[in-house]
N, C-alpha and C positions, 0 to 999 in steps of 0.2 A: 648361154642364153642371156640377152640384154633387154629382157622386157621387165616391166614393172612387177609383174608377178613373181619373176624369178629373182629379182633383187630383194623383194619382200622375204622370199625363202632363204636367200643367202644371208640377209641381215638377222634373221631369226636363229641362225646357227653359230653367230658369233658368241664369243665366250665372255666378252666384256667390252666396255665403251672404247678401250684402245685397240681392240682387234682390227686387223687390216683386211680388205678384199682387194686382191691384185687382178687387175683386168689387162690381158694383153690386146692392145689395139692396133697393132702392126698391120697395116694393109696399104698397098700402094694405090689402089683403086677408089676406095671410099673412106670417108672420114668417120671412123666409129666412134672416135673420142667425143663427137657431139652427141652421141646417143648416151654415152656414159655421163657426160656432163648433165643432160637432162635428167637422168636418174639420181645423180648426186644432188641436183637442185631440189627434185621432188621429195627426196628422203632426208634433206638437211645434212647432208655428209660434207666433209672436207675432201677435197680431191686434189691430188698432186701428179703431174705427168712427169714420168722418167723417161728420157731419151737415152737409150743404151747404144751409143755408136758401135760400129764395126771396128774393133781394134785389132782383130787377128788377121783380117783380110780373107777369111775363110767364110763367114757367116754374114748375113745381111744384118743390118742394124734392127733392133728392137724398140718398140715404144710400149710402155705400160702406164696404167693409171692405178694409183694407190687411193683406195676410199676408206675412210673411217669416221666414226661418230666423235671420237675423243681427240687427244692431243699427241698421238703416236707420230703424226707426220711433222710435228714442230721440233724435231731434233735437228742439229746441225749436219749429221751425216745425210739425212734426207734432203734438207734444204741445199746442200752442196750439189747435189746431182739432178734435183727435181725443180719443177715450176708449179706454183700453185695455179690450178685452172681458175679461169674467170667464170664465175657463176652468177655474175651480177645482171646477165641479161636473162629476162624471163622467159623460159621456154614453154610454150603453151602446152597445155595438157594433151591437146590433140596430136601433137608431134612426139610424145613419149610412146615408145613402142609397148605394145602389150601382147598376151597370147594371141589376141584377135586382129592385131594391126602392126604392120611395119611398112616403112617406105624406103627401101634401099636406093631407089633412084635419086631421091633427095640428098643423099650422102655422097653422090659422086663428087670427086675432088676437083675443084677448080684450081689449077696451079697458080692462077693470078690473084686468087683470094687469100688473104693473110688468115692464118689460123685464129680461131677464137680463144685458144688456149693461153696464149702467152700475152 
């Protein structure tokens, strides 16, 4: 679940400031990463996008977002394979998903539009 309430629950279960939440944002049709970016911004989290390409030829590629309050994403191993998400654009509170609101239509991917993540 990618709602404000769900993220608050996930954060309450972290064991320390360097704990990490991993969100699989792989989807061909909708840009789920923008929802995660809004939640990261809302809760003051650092976010890094990991693009795991299909190297085996068997599986499709996968995209993950790593979220943390601490410095656990500031290590060379993560920085080599990840891209810090751009969280400088203010996401209106009304666009953050809640248990009572979501707007999947707004997330439909426009292939001509560049991602806000990189």
